[in-house]
Legacy VTK file of the C-alpha trace (Angstrom):
# vtk DataFile Version 3.0
C-alpha trace
ASCII
DATASET POLYDATA
POINTS 272 float
112.210 98.643 105.496
111.661 102.185 106.902
108.255 103.707 105.561
108.196 106.157 102.675
106.013 109.236 104.011
104.248 111.561 101.659
101.698 114.702 101.961
98.642 115.486 99.685
99.350 119.028 97.638
96.052 120.514 98.726
97.062 121.200 102.492
98.873 123.998 101.129
96.645 125.794 99.213
97.266 128.677 97.376
101.081 128.949 98.517
103.735 128.964 96.060
104.510 125.274 94.515
107.970 125.668 95.579
107.479 126.707 99.017
105.124 124.179 99.430
107.607 121.822 98.542
110.297 122.916 100.297
108.344 122.612 103.480
107.418 119.229 103.017
110.934 118.563 102.154
112.164 120.145 105.345
109.351 118.429 107.484
110.865 114.926 106.350
108.198 113.706 103.451
109.680 112.628 100.194
106.513 111.955 98.636
104.181 114.551 96.827
100.394 113.657 96.007
98.216 115.772 93.768
94.553 116.664 93.253
94.085 117.610 89.896
91.921 120.689 90.967
95.426 121.866 92.300
96.723 121.893 88.698
93.751 123.475 86.904
90.471 123.849 86.788
90.155 121.594 83.308
93.529 119.185 83.103
93.014 119.203 79.387
94.363 122.721 79.535
97.226 121.803 81.755
99.898 121.499 78.940
102.876 118.827 78.388
104.860 121.806 79.133
102.944 122.846 82.025
103.106 119.002 83.617
107.215 118.897 82.670
108.038 122.279 84.838
105.399 120.928 87.927
107.345 117.776 87.730
110.734 120.079 87.100
109.859 121.659 90.352
109.086 118.234 92.382
112.401 116.666 91.144
114.375 119.644 92.373
113.167 119.869 95.586
114.373 116.079 96.026
110.613 115.000 96.093
108.642 112.084 94.290
105.294 112.449 92.899
103.436 109.373 94.181
100.370 110.282 92.037
96.614 111.641 92.407
93.769 111.689 94.605
90.286 113.416 94.281
90.266 112.349 90.979
86.756 113.478 89.980
86.283 116.213 92.861
85.094 119.549 90.963
84.584 117.986 87.968
81.231 117.940 85.787
79.632 115.481 83.600
81.612 112.837 85.311
79.805 109.535 87.174
81.378 106.076 88.107
77.635 104.009 88.653
75.447 106.250 86.724
72.750 104.934 84.263
73.477 107.240 81.639
75.713 105.308 79.075
77.350 108.625 77.730
77.930 109.832 81.205
80.024 106.769 82.185
81.856 106.926 78.638
82.980 110.565 79.367
83.995 108.991 82.802
86.069 106.376 81.163
87.786 108.523 79.154
88.696 111.392 81.928
89.859 108.972 83.981
91.849 107.305 80.879
93.356 111.109 80.812
94.130 111.336 84.202
96.374 108.430 84.055
98.236 110.109 81.385
98.339 113.137 83.432
99.543 110.884 86.302
102.523 109.739 84.169
103.861 113.328 82.845
103.881 113.913 86.559
106.359 110.724 87.406
103.133 109.254 89.430
102.528 105.416 89.686
99.021 105.642 91.460
95.471 107.357 91.255
93.255 106.981 94.365
89.645 106.658 93.167
87.550 108.331 96.104
85.512 110.926 95.042
82.137 110.137 96.362
79.844 112.517 95.030
80.733 111.286 91.592
79.884 107.368 92.589
76.983 107.639 94.887
74.048 105.328 93.700
71.394 107.104 92.199
67.734 106.441 90.618
66.896 103.993 93.325
69.975 101.404 92.287
71.004 98.321 94.236
74.490 97.712 95.334
75.129 95.356 92.832
73.656 97.203 89.899
76.372 100.191 90.667
79.255 97.747 90.906
78.369 96.644 87.666
78.523 100.387 86.097
81.801 100.928 88.069
83.576 98.063 86.407
82.406 98.850 83.020
83.862 102.104 83.446
87.384 101.076 84.941
87.192 98.300 82.530
87.792 100.739 79.707
90.461 102.665 81.810
92.716 99.276 82.097
94.561 100.074 79.023
95.817 103.616 79.733
96.807 102.220 83.052
98.972 99.932 81.155
100.137 102.153 78.570
101.478 104.712 81.583
102.193 102.353 83.893
99.602 103.840 86.803
97.336 101.937 88.797
94.437 102.899 90.564
93.479 102.317 93.933
89.965 102.143 95.009
89.242 103.844 98.119
86.519 102.914 100.485
84.922 105.490 102.155
82.426 105.609 105.440
78.850 105.767 105.452
78.729 109.372 105.885
80.354 110.307 102.823
78.725 108.125 100.287
76.740 105.115 99.952
79.024 103.257 97.298
81.936 101.155 98.361
81.617 101.745 102.009
84.122 99.123 103.109
87.462 97.214 102.436
85.673 94.109 101.573
83.691 95.995 98.764
86.521 97.684 97.421
87.953 94.317 97.165
85.033 93.045 95.626
85.090 95.647 92.808
88.868 95.102 92.092
87.696 91.327 91.974
85.666 91.914 89.249
88.155 93.656 87.180
90.948 91.060 87.515
93.748 92.926 86.917
96.808 94.163 89.011
96.448 97.579 87.684
93.407 97.682 90.528
93.844 97.596 93.806
92.490 98.723 97.103
93.303 101.905 98.843
92.908 102.312 102.455
91.810 105.482 104.762
92.319 105.953 108.497
89.698 107.943 108.318
87.416 105.478 106.357
87.997 102.801 108.143
87.151 104.279 111.603
83.870 103.738 110.110
84.442 100.085 109.775
82.922 97.141 112.430
86.370 95.877 112.968
89.388 97.723 114.723
91.547 99.229 111.634
94.347 97.307 112.418
92.447 94.488 111.468
91.159 95.632 108.361
95.169 95.994 107.223
96.098 92.985 107.900
92.814 91.383 106.115
93.651 93.320 102.878
97.259 93.315 102.535
97.578 91.361 99.904
95.323 93.963 97.746
96.432 97.056 99.662
98.556 99.536 97.208
98.473 103.002 98.919
97.616 104.241 102.255
96.372 107.888 103.880
96.822 108.465 107.308
94.714 110.794 109.224
91.944 111.118 111.650
87.874 111.027 112.341
88.407 114.505 113.142
89.744 115.766 109.579
93.186 116.388 111.052
96.271 114.960 110.579
97.432 111.634 112.182
98.204 111.651 115.785
96.375 114.248 115.834
92.682 113.052 117.186
92.022 110.026 119.141
93.098 107.426 117.075
96.178 105.478 118.114
98.433 105.010 115.572
101.196 102.901 116.976
99.060 99.765 115.973
98.292 100.612 112.459
101.808 101.343 112.077
102.289 98.239 113.600
100.133 96.332 111.176
101.908 98.255 108.177
105.323 97.230 109.254
103.905 93.455 110.007
102.286 93.022 106.896
105.779 94.433 105.151
103.668 97.400 103.079
106.126 98.802 101.099
103.587 101.564 99.503
103.325 105.130 100.786
101.892 106.400 103.304
100.312 109.653 102.444
99.064 112.316 105.313
95.540 113.729 103.836
93.492 116.524 105.514
90.921 117.964 105.557
90.863 120.543 107.927
93.415 123.360 107.479
93.308 125.412 110.416
96.310 124.989 112.024
98.123 126.241 109.003
99.785 124.075 106.647
103.081 124.288 108.005
102.243 122.615 111.624
99.823 120.199 109.850
102.612 118.902 107.874
105.469 118.995 110.505
103.398 117.433 113.299
101.472 115.007 111.060
105.173 113.532 109.890
106.480 113.530 113.365
103.415 111.691 115.026
103.857 108.817 112.586
107.947 108.275 113.040
106.896 108.464 116.816
104.194 106.090 116.398
106.977 103.544 114.937
109.418 104.325 117.545
LINES 1 273
272 0 1 2 3 4 5 6 7 8 9 10 11 12 13 14 15 16 17 18 19 20 21 22 23 24 25 26 27 28 29 30 31 32 33 34 35 36 37 38 39 40 41 42 43 44 45 46 47 48 49 50 51 52 53 54 55 56 57 58 59 60 61 62 63 64 65 66 67 68 69 70 71 72 73 74 75 76 77 78 79 80 81 82 83 84 85 86 87 88 89 90 91 92 93 94 95 96 97 98 99 100 101 102 103 104 105 106 107 108 109 110 111 112 113 114 115 116 117 118 119 120 121 122 123 124 125 126 127 128 129 130 131 132 133 134 135 136 137 138 139 140 141 142 143 144 145 146 147 148 149 150 151 152 153 154 155 156 157 158 159 160 161 162 163 164 165 166 167 168 169 170 171 172 173 174 175 176 177 178 179 180 181 182 183 184 185 186 187 188 189 190 191 192 193 194 195 196 197 198 199 200 201 202 203 204 205 206 207 208 209 210 211 212 213 214 215 216 217 218 219 220 221 222 223 224 225 226 227 228 229 230 231 232 233 234 235 236 237 238 239 240 241 242 243 244 245 246 247 248 249 250 251 252 253 254 255 256 257 258 259 260 261 262 263 264 265 266 267 268 269 270 271
């Protein structure tokens, strides 16, 4: 089956949403992935009517909301692995609120990366951090079920943080929770720091993977750096991955339209 391509909304900066959606759709994307901080500084102020209006804009552009990412970025008072019980409880409540936001926008998945809000603190061991993370996420599961949303745990390389650095660790945390509303997210930039080839990581974790980000360690889009995408896309096809292939970049200097068009063209040519 053909791949479904999405792009993250922060790529377009402060461009009017309708213009950004038009560019994305014209380039060939059908999915729109949302960073909450692009909607409001405080998502509690982003009302039900605001959410309906935003969702309508996506639908009118003949696009679909994939879900959310950068869940804890640009927030204060939340942390996944802290020893502070009050902060952990606040984080559970906030992630539960995001599950409602995700559903309100028509999304189905929330990518949990945000390394600064999950790094180990106060001399923690990995085991202790895993237990606290599992506690926080266990409390979110009822909201995930209620709103029909899944959390995709995102491993990130050691240059970004010291918790969940490998796909194996992401799967371990998901297994601790034992619920099909929590799975694994894989990201090309992050997998580039693994000891195994990217396509091997994909094949080994196909059963757990529920979302995928396409990018390059140079912070640009897929195919705009040194990572070859032909074996990556072949691995995704071979494991019959049917989720979104979502473009997430971090260096916006080429401009949003160039990034959008070149990224999807590179992905499609890698498949061809």
